[in-house]
C-alpha positions as CSV (number, residue, x, y, z in Angstrom):
1,M,-3.4,-6.0,3.2
2,S,-4.3,-2.8,1.5
3,G,-6.2,-3.9,-1.8
4,V,-3.8,-1.7,-4.1
5,K,-1.8,-4.2,-6.7
6,V,2.1,-4.0,-6.0
7,D,3.9,-4.7,-9.0
8,S,7.4,-5.9,-9.2
9,D,10.4,-5.5,-12.3
10,V,8.7,-2.3,-13.6
11,P,11.8,0.0,-14.4
12,F,12.5,3.5,-12.9
13,P,12.6,6.0,-15.0
14,G,15.8,8.1,-13.8
15,Q,17.6,8.8,-10.9
16,V,16.3,8.5,-7.1
17,P,16.6,12.3,-5.9
18,E,18.3,12.5,-2.0
19,R,16.1,13.4,-0.1
20,R,3.9,5.5,12.0
21,N,2.0,3.3,11.1
22,R,-0.5,4.2,13.9
23,P,-1.7,1.0,15.7
24,G,-5.1,0.0,14.9
25,R,-5.1,1.9,11.2
26,Q,-4.8,0.1,8.1
27,D,-2.3,1.3,5.4
28,K,-4.0,2.9,2.4
29,Y,-1.1,1.9,0.3
30,P,1.0,-1.2,0.4
31,W,4.1,0.6,2.0
32,N,5.2,-2.9,4.1
33,D,4.4,-5.5,1.5
34,M,7.1,-4.0,-0.9
35,K,10.7,-5.1,-1.8
36,V,13.3,-3.0,-3.6
37,G,12.2,-2.8,-7.3
38,D,8.7,-3.4,-6.3
39,S,6.2,-0.4,-7.5
40,F,2.2,0.2,-7.9
41,L,-0.1,3.1,-9.1
42,L,-1.5,5.5,-7.2
43,P,-5.7,5.7,-8.2
44,S,-6.0,7.9,-11.6
45,H,-7.4,10.9,-9.2
46,A,-4.2,11.7,-7.6
47,Y,-2.6,14.5,-8.4
48,Q,1.2,15.6,-8.4
49,Q,1.2,17.3,-5.1
50,W,-1.0,15.0,-3.6
51,A,1.2,12.1,-4.7
52,G,4.4,13.7,-3.3
53,G,2.7,14.3,-0.2
54,T,1.5,10.7,0.2
55,V,5.2,9.2,-0.5
56,H,6.9,12.3,1.7
57,G,4.7,11.1,4.9
58,A,5.6,7.6,4.0
59,N,9.7,8.4,3.8
60,A,9.1,10.5,7.2
61,R,7.3,7.6,9.2
62,F,10.0,4.8,7.9
63,D,12.7,7.2,8.5
64,K,11.3,7.7,12.4
65,A,10.9,4.2,13.0
66,F,14.2,3.4,11.8
67,R,15.8,5.9,13.5
68,A,13.7,4.6,16.7
69,G,15.5,1.1,15.9
70,K,11.8,-0.3,14.9
71,L,13.1,-1.1,11.4
72,P,16.6,-3.2,10.4
73,E,17.0,-1.0,7.3
74,L,15.7,2.5,6.0
75,R,13.1,2.5,3.5
76,R,12.9,5.4,1.2
77,F,10.2,6.0,-1.7
78,V,9.4,7.7,-4.9
79,V,6.5,8.8,-7.3
80,R,6.8,9.8,-10.9
81,R,4.4,10.2,-13.3
82,D,3.5,7.0,-15.5
83,K,1.6,8.2,-18.5
84,D,-1.7,9.5,-17.0
85,R,-0.9,8.3,-13.3
86,F,1.6,7.9,-10.7
87,R,3.4,5.4,-9.9
88,V,5.3,5.1,-6.5
89,W,8.5,2.6,-6.4
């Protein structure tokens, strides 16, 4: 388990745009623990380009695993500014 707290029922601010796990390596963020409607805050030092890259990388890994038949459903994540920090849904 990552040490990042997952929040439930935080409303998403707007439309979701259309747009590997490594063996032995623990995820930094709780991607596998999340369900639809869950979200978490990225650290306060995160900036927009870094936050977007983090989510893009997670989407790419989950897309690859889904296409390889390792996941029963495709997962997509999106990041948005939440006051002075970034929240991932």
